[in-house]
N, C-alpha and C positions, 0 to 999 in steps of 0.2 A: 392058134392053140386051142385044143378042145377043152371044154369045162373040166373034164376028168383029169387034165394035166395041170390044173391050177393046184397050188400048194394049199394044204390045210393051214389053219391058223397056227397050230402047234408046230408044224413042220417049218413054217416061215420063221416063227419065233426062235426055234432052236438054231437055225442058220444064222440069224442076226446075233444071237447071244454068243455063238461060237466065234464070231468075229469081233466081239467086244472084249478087249483085253483090259485087265486091271491096270490102271495108270501108276506111275511112279509116286513114291512118297515125297512129302515136303514138310518142313518144319514151319509152323505158324504160331502166332500169339495164341494163348489159351482160348480166348473168346472166339477167335476165328475157327476154332476146332469144333464148335457146336454144329451138330448134325453132320459131322464128318466121321469117317471110319478110321480107327487107329491102325497105324501101319506096323508098329512094333510093340511088344509087351511093355507095360509100364509098371514098375515096382515101387513100393513105398520106400521112400528115402529115410523115414523115421517112424517112430511110434505115433499113433493117433488114438487117444489124446497123447500129447508129448509129456505130460506130467499129471499126477493125481490132482483132481480138482473137484469142487463141490457141484453137485447136480441141483442144489436148491439154495435159496436164501435161508440162512439159519445159523447154527452154531456147530463148529468143529469140536468134537469131544472124543473121549475114550469110551468105547461101548461098555467096558466093564464098570465104569463109574455110574452109568445110568441103567444098569440091568434091572433095578427094582423100581424105576420111575413110573409114576402113573398120575392121573389127574387128581386122585385122592391123596397120594403121597408123593409129591414132587421131590426131585433131588436138586438141592442148590449147588451151583458151581460158580467159582470166581471167574469173572471175565477179564482176560489178560491182553486182549488186543482186538483189532478190527481189520479184516482183510478184504480189500476190494479186488475185483477182477483186474488183472494186469499188473498186480503188485505181489511181491514175495515177502512174507512176514519172517522176522527173526525170532518171533515168540515160539516157545516150545510148550506144547500142551502136556502137562503132567497130571497126575491124579488130583481130582478136585478142581480142575480148571477147564476153561473153554475159551475159544475165540469166536467172535462173530465173523461170519463169512458170507460173501455174495456168490451167486451162481457163476461158475467159471473160474473163481479165484483158486489159487493153488492151496492144497491142503497143508496146514502147518505141520512141522515136525511133532511127533508124539500122538497126533490125532489119527483115528482109524475109522471114523464115521461122522455123519452130519445129522443133526436134529433139525428138521424144518422149523422155521421161526413160529409157525402157527401152533407148534407143540411145545411152546415155551411161554413164559409169563410176560415176554416183551409185548408192548402195545405196538405191534408191527405195522398197523395201519397209520400210525402217526408219521407224517412225512418228515418230521424233524429227526426222529429216531436217535435220540442221544444214547451214547454207549452206557449201558448200566454197569454198575460195579459187580452185581451178582445177578444170575439168571436162574429161574426155576425151570427144571426140565420135567415135563409131564408125560413122557413116553419113553419106553425102553426101545433100543434098536440093536440089531446085530452088527458085528464088525463088517465094515464095508458098505453099510447102508448109505445111500445118497452120495456115493463117491464114484467118480469116473476115474478108473485106474489107467495108468500108462499102457498103451497098446491094446486097450479093451476093444477098440473098433478095428484097428489095423496095426499089425506088427511090422517093424522095419524089415524090408526084403519081401514082403507079401505081394503077390500079384494083384493089383487093384483094377487094372483094365487090360483085357487080353487083346492081342492083335485081332483085327476083324470086328471089334466091338464098336457100336455106335456111341458117339459122345452126346449124351443128353444133358440137360441142365444138372442132374444129380451127379453125373460123372465130372462135369466141369467144377462143381462145388468141391467134390472130393479131391480132385487134383490141385485145386487152389489151396485147400487145407494142407496139402503135402508140399506146397511150394513150387509147383510146376507152372512157370510163367509161359512156357512154350510146350508144344506137343507135336509129335510126328504123325501125320495123317496122310491118307491117300489124296492125291491131287484132285481137285474138282474138274470134271470134264468141261472143256470149252466147246460149245455146240454152235456151229455156224447155222444161222437161220436165214433161209433164202426163200423168197416168194417169186413165182414166175408168172408172166402173162402180160400182154400188151394192154389188157383191160384194167390193170391195177393202177390206182393213184394214191398219193399220201392221204392219211386219215383226216388231215386238216383241210384238204382241198375240197372245193364245192363239187357236187356231183354234176356230171354232164352226161348226155345220152351215150350209152354203151360202156360207161366206165363204172367200176365199183372200187370201194376203198380196200386197202390192204389190211384186212382184219387178221388173216392167217399169220402174218408175220408177228403180230402182237400176241395172238393166242399161243403160238408155239414158243415164243420167248417166255411168256408167263408160265407155260407148262415146264419149260426148262428150269426156271427159277424154283418152281414148286418141286422139282426133282432134285434139288440141291446141287444144280450145276450152273454154269455161267453162259448166258446167251451172248453170242457175237452176231449182232444184226448186220446182215449183208445186203439188206435192202431188197429191191425188186429188179429182176432181170426180164427184159422183154423177150419175145418169142424168137430169139436168134441164138444160134450156138455161140457166136462171138460174145454176146452179153452174158450168157451163162458162164462161159469160161472166164471172163473177166471177174465176175463175182466170186467164182470158186478160187481163182488165183489169189484174190484178196483174202479169202478165208485161210488159205494155206499160209500166207504171209503173216496172218494174225495167230497162227498156231492152233487152229481148231482141231479137236480130236474126233469130231463126228459132224457130218453135214446132215441137216434136216431141211428138205425143201417141200414146198407145196405146189401142186399142179404140174403140168408138163410131163406126166408119167403115164398117160393113157395111150390111145391109138390114133388120136387126131393128127391132122397135118401139122399142127403147131406144137405138138407135145414133144419137145426136143431134149428133155433131160436124159431120157434113155439113150438117145443118139450120142450125146456127149460122153456118157459113161462108157458106152461101147467103144468109142474111139480113143478115149483118154484113160480108161481104167478097165473096169469089168462090171458085168451085170450078172448077179447070181439068180435072181428071179424078178418077175414084174407083175405077177397077178396072184391073188390070194382068194380062197373061197370064204369070204366073209362079207357081212352086210351090217353097216356101211363100210366101204373101204376096199372094194375089189382091186382097183388099180393101185398097186403098191410096189415100188421098185427098191431093191436092195442090191448094193454092189460097193464098188470103191471108185473114188476119183483119185487117180494116181494111187497113193498108198493109204488114203484116209477113208474110213467107212462112210457110206452114203446111204441115207434112207429118204426115198422120195415118196411123199404122202400125196393123196388125192387133193384136188383143188376145192371140192365142196367143203365148207367149214366144219360140219359135223363129222364127215368122213375123215377129214384131216385130224381133228381133235381125238376121235375115237382111235384112229390108227396110231397116233402118238402115244395114247394111253397103253395100247396093247403091245406096241413094239419099241418105240423110242424110249419110253420111260424105263422099261426093264434093262435095255442096253446101257442107258446112262448110269443107272444105279449099279450095274455090274462093273462098269468102268471105274466108278467111284469106290468100289470094294464092298458094296453092300451084299451080305450073304443072302438076304431075302429080297427079291426084286418084284414080287407080286403084290397087288392090292389085296386086302382082306376080302374074303368071300363068305357068304352065309347062304343057307337054304331058306327060300321064301315061298309063300303060296300066292297065286294070282287072284286078283279081284275081278278079272275080266278075261275074255278070250283074246288070244294074240295069234295072228297069222304071220307066216314067214315064207320065203321062197326056196327054202331047203339049204341055203348057206348058213354057216354059223353066224347067228345074228346077235347084235348088241342093242338092246331096246332101252331107251331112256325111261327111267321110272323113279318113283318115290317109294322107299321102303319105310314102313312104320311097324310098330309092335303093339299088340294088345295081349290080353290074358291068354289067348290061344297060340300066340307065336308071332312070327314075322310075316307081313303081307306086303305085296307090291302092287302099285297102280301106275300105269303109264302116264306120261306127262303131256300127252297130246300128239300132234302130228310127228311122224317118224321120218319125214323127208330129210335127205342129207344136207339140205340148205337151211333147215329150221333150227336155229341156235336157241330160240327161246325154250324149246322143250328140253334142251340140255341144261340151260340155266336153272330150270325148275327141278332137275333130277339130283338125287343123291346116290344113284346107283345105275349100273348097266346090267340088265337082265340078259343072261346068256341062253339063247335057244340053240341047242345042239344041232350040228349039221345033219341034214336029212329029215328034220322035223319041220312040218309045214303048218301045223296048228296046235296050239296049247289051250286046253279048256280051263275055265275058272276052277280054282282049287288045286290045280296041278302044281307040284313043287319044281322050282327052278333055282339055279345058282345065280346069286346077285353079286356082282363085283362092286364093292362099296367105294364110291368116290369121296363121301363124307360120312361122318358118324355124329349126327346132331345130338347135342347133349340133352335135348328135350325128348328124344326118342329112345336112345340107347343107354 
């Protein structure tokens, strides 16, 4: 295959996304809905707040009674009760009376506003706080002041979470307030993680000549979890079609929605993943014009989407970021599958080979804007430079050199609080 026949990154991504279908919905306990996508619209079952309540510790009054109150001429009111949060008072506030009330307590009948305790004569810092027989009001308020009215936040029947919306902690809290113990969300993708190669050994095994530990299996499983999906570890398959088929059959039995493998997708004599896909499924493409990550296979094993990543650890991780993560998020119903990007300027010269390149870098900000500096060696085996990075700088296809000060797009992997 000539270099010109390789797919561009965008062409490959569109093919992969076109084969990533949104999964079916499921009902889960509310807390399990965190970071999931809502499958059906959620309406308020009741008003929120459900009843008129005090927004302050203070005294429930009639605003007309205290319309002339001031620090110089306080208005005295008879105290007829004490209302704590969680309790309903039978007292009725009539002209010349007030009830003490705590934040969140139901507003008593007859009252239409609340006076904060600090605007009264009560020694409110006294922890004993005995109930006075009379209180001096030192401030006028309008009707409705410091009162949370029924439905002020949400009216019954109001759309509170739309289908396709991400459930964040704030949505979880709102749904809890409305009594939703369960929520219908898009099912989390189950991603079968497979590493291939006779050279791989378990991570706890001692190194012996010619062997390396299976780090890719852990990296891709961690990336899957970070993509809000469920990794299904299929272990290591040796360089035989029989072993690969056995592992993939196990994945199908475990109900995986997507296979992600590492290694075995290039043109070597032992790169057998492509052969298995050609015989038992289909291959859509197997090379992409990107660096790192040129050998990339996409197809199907039987009817399940299959993404074969390169074997080099950085190539595999960058390829997962660029292709597997968006596919997983789309399957989970996320409307936006891309990492955030910003424009940055370079602190140094960068060279490329003309393919669309993803350069490991640290992005920081000063008074003049965002700047990027590479994190060291860019070899596809050098994971430490990726550990140091918070971004991948994208050098467009066809560009072979970028001078200091030139602006590039940075795909942000992290947004450190000390920087942004």
